N, C-alpha and C positions, 0 to 999 in steps of 0.2 A: 326138695326142688333143685335141679341142677341150672345154673346160669351158663350161657354160652357167652364166651369173651372172644370177640372177633379179633382179627389180626390189625394191628395198626401200623401203617407204612409211613404215613406223612411225618410223624413225629419220631421215628426211631423204632426200636423193638418194642413189642407188646409188654405191658408189666408182668411181673412173675406172680402167680398166685400161689400162697403158701397153703398147707393142708388144712388150716382152718378156714380157708376161704377169703381172706384178707389179700389185699394187694401188696406187693413189694415193688416200688418204684426203682428205676436204675437211678445211679448217681448222674448228675449233670456236669458238665465241664464248666469251669468258670468262664464267664464272658470276656472278649477281648475288648480291649480299650480302643478307641478310634484314633488315638495320638500318642505317640511313645512318650512315657513319663520321664525318660532320660532327657528329654528336650527342654523340660521345665526349667525356668530361671536361667535361660541361655537367649543369646540374641538370634534373631532370625529375619530373614526377608520374607514379608507376607504379601501375597497378591490376592486380592479380592474384588469382585465386582469390577469397578473402573479404576481402582486405586492400588497403589503399592506402598508399603511402609517398611522401614528397618525398625524393628521393635524387639522389646524383651517379652518371651511368653512366659506369662505368669501362671496360666492354670486352664484346664478345659473342663467342660461340663456337658450335659446332653444337647443344650442348645446351640453352643459353638466354643470358640477359643477366645480366652480372654487375655489381652495383651497390654503392654505398657508402651505407648507411643505419644510423643509431644507432651509429656509429662501428665498425661491421664491414663485410666484404664479404660479399654474399649473392649466390647464384645463383638466379634465377628461371627456371624451366623455359619454354620456348617455348609448351607446350601449356597452361600456367595463366596464361600473360600476356595480359591483355585489352585495356589501353590504355597507351600510352607518350606523354606530353604534354610536350613541350620547354617549359621555362619561360625566357623571354628576361630579359636583365637580370642573370642571376646568373654 
């Protein structure tokens, strides 16, 4: 019995079929980060919602940006983040 494999256009090229009938998937590119990792541990001006802070960028995660401001660690959600400007010389 032969299987009909349709062409896939939404997720890239169709998988290759080997002679034994198994599928060989194409390699995927690694995901891109939302924030440049070279900015970690630097001072930045962060604008979000109605506020603006001069803070140290500590880390980023899937939820948002983790910064050090006013002596505490704060999480700023990606959807409220407006501008992150790196401050040179700090």
